[in-house]
N, C-alpha and C positions, 0 to 999 in steps of 0.2 A: 503493500500499499503506500507507505512512505520510505524512502531510502535514506535520506539525510535530514537531520534535525538538529539544531542548536538548542539547548535547554533554555537559552535566553529568548527564543522565539515562542516558547510556550507561554501563554497568558493564564495566570490563575486568578479567579474572581469569584465573587458570590454568584450563584446560579439565579437565572431568571425563571419565573413561574412557567413561561411557555416552552421552556427547555425540558420539563419534567419527563415527557414521553420519551425523548432522546436519551436522557440520563438513565431512566429505568431499563431501556433497551440495551444500553452499553452493560449495565450491571448484570442483566440476565444472560447476555451473550458470554462475558467473562466468566461468570459463575458456572455456566455449563460446560465451558471449555476446560476450566482449571480446578474448579472445586466440587462440583457434583459428583465426580468419581470418589470422593472421600465420604459420601453420605449414602445412607439407605434411602429408599424412595420416600419415606416419611420426612426425612431432612430436606430433600429437594422440594417436595411440595411445601413444607412449612416456609422455606426461603421464597419460593414464588409467591406464596400467599402474603408474606411479610412486605414484599416490594410492590405487589399489585393492589394490595388493599388500599382503599381510599384513606384510611386512617393516617398513614404515613404522609401523604400528600396534604391532607387537611392540617396536620402538625406543621409542615413545612409552610403552608400558606399563613398559619397563624403565628409563625415565628418561633415556635418551640422545637423545630428541627431545622438546623442549619445545614445547607448544602453549598459546597464550593466546587467549581469545575476548572479542569485544565483544558484550554483550547489550543489547537495548532491549526493554522490556516482556517480560522473560523469553524472548526469542527470540534466537538467535544471529544477529547481523548482520554479523560479521567474525571474521577469525582470523589469526594469524600463527604459523608454526612455525619454531623455530630448531634447527639441527644443528651438530654440532662446536663447541658453546658460543657461537659468535659469528656464525654465518652464517644469514641469513634464507632459509629454504627454501621457504616458502609465505606469501603475504600477500594475502588476498582480503576484499573488502567487498561486501555485497549491493548491486546496483545502485541500489536505492532510498535507499541511504545514501551514495552517491558524493558527493564534494565537500562534506562536511558535518563533516570533522575526525575521522572514525573511524579511517581508516588511520594519520593522524598520531598519535592516541592509542594505538594498537596499537604503533607504533615507539617511542613515549615509554615505554610500559610495559616493552616488551622491552629498551630501553635501560637504564632503572633496574634491571631484573633482571640484566642483564649486568654492570653496574657493582657491585651489591651482592653477587651470588652468585659472580662469577668474577674481580671486579676487572678486567675487560676494558678495554681502551683504544680499541677498534674494533669495528664491525659491518660485515660484508659482504653482499653479495647479487649474484646473477646476474639482473639485470633483464631482464624480457621487454621486447620493443619497445614494448608498450603502457604499461608501468610506468616507463620511463626519466624522463620529465618529472616525475612524481610524486616519484621519489627524489631528483632534482636539486633540486627545490623545498625539500626537507628538509635539504639539504646533502651528500648523497652525491655522489662524484665517480667517474667512469669510470676503471678502472685499466688498461683495455686495450680493444681493438677488439671489435665484435661477433663472436661465434663461434657455431658450431652444434654440438651433440652429440646424436646419436640424433634428429635432426629438430627439436630445441628450440633456438630462437634466443635468445641472451642476450647482455647486455653486463655484464662484471664491474665492480662498484662497491664503494667503500668509504666508510664514514662514521666519523670520529673522534669518540669519545665525550668 
């Protein structure tokens, strides 16, 4: 899809409401390619229900769920969602942009947002099996053992800002 990209050419900003459908399409595409294989059918269905249920969109519209996007050439190539002010709920990057610093930039943008908007001192995530190494590379540390809820496997992690 994209051959060359300079990380400086990626724009990170708060998402617009009219981008919601594209954001969720990206999340589902990446989930199916990299994460669904780690879950039973119940987990895949739970995840699909979570991202497609109108509750998440209503929370976003009401301002209780923050969404930031990464754009390259006006195309959404990544996203991060925050709930409860300091918890990473979703973080997904288009496969064509993996290992190019986009995920790291999204985390940095969210970190700055949490520091300036909430005076937060930490950020948490329930990391999927696929994402654990990525988060560890950025300085996140596990706070407990892997757990499963509604078929979704995760390891709770924390990062001190």
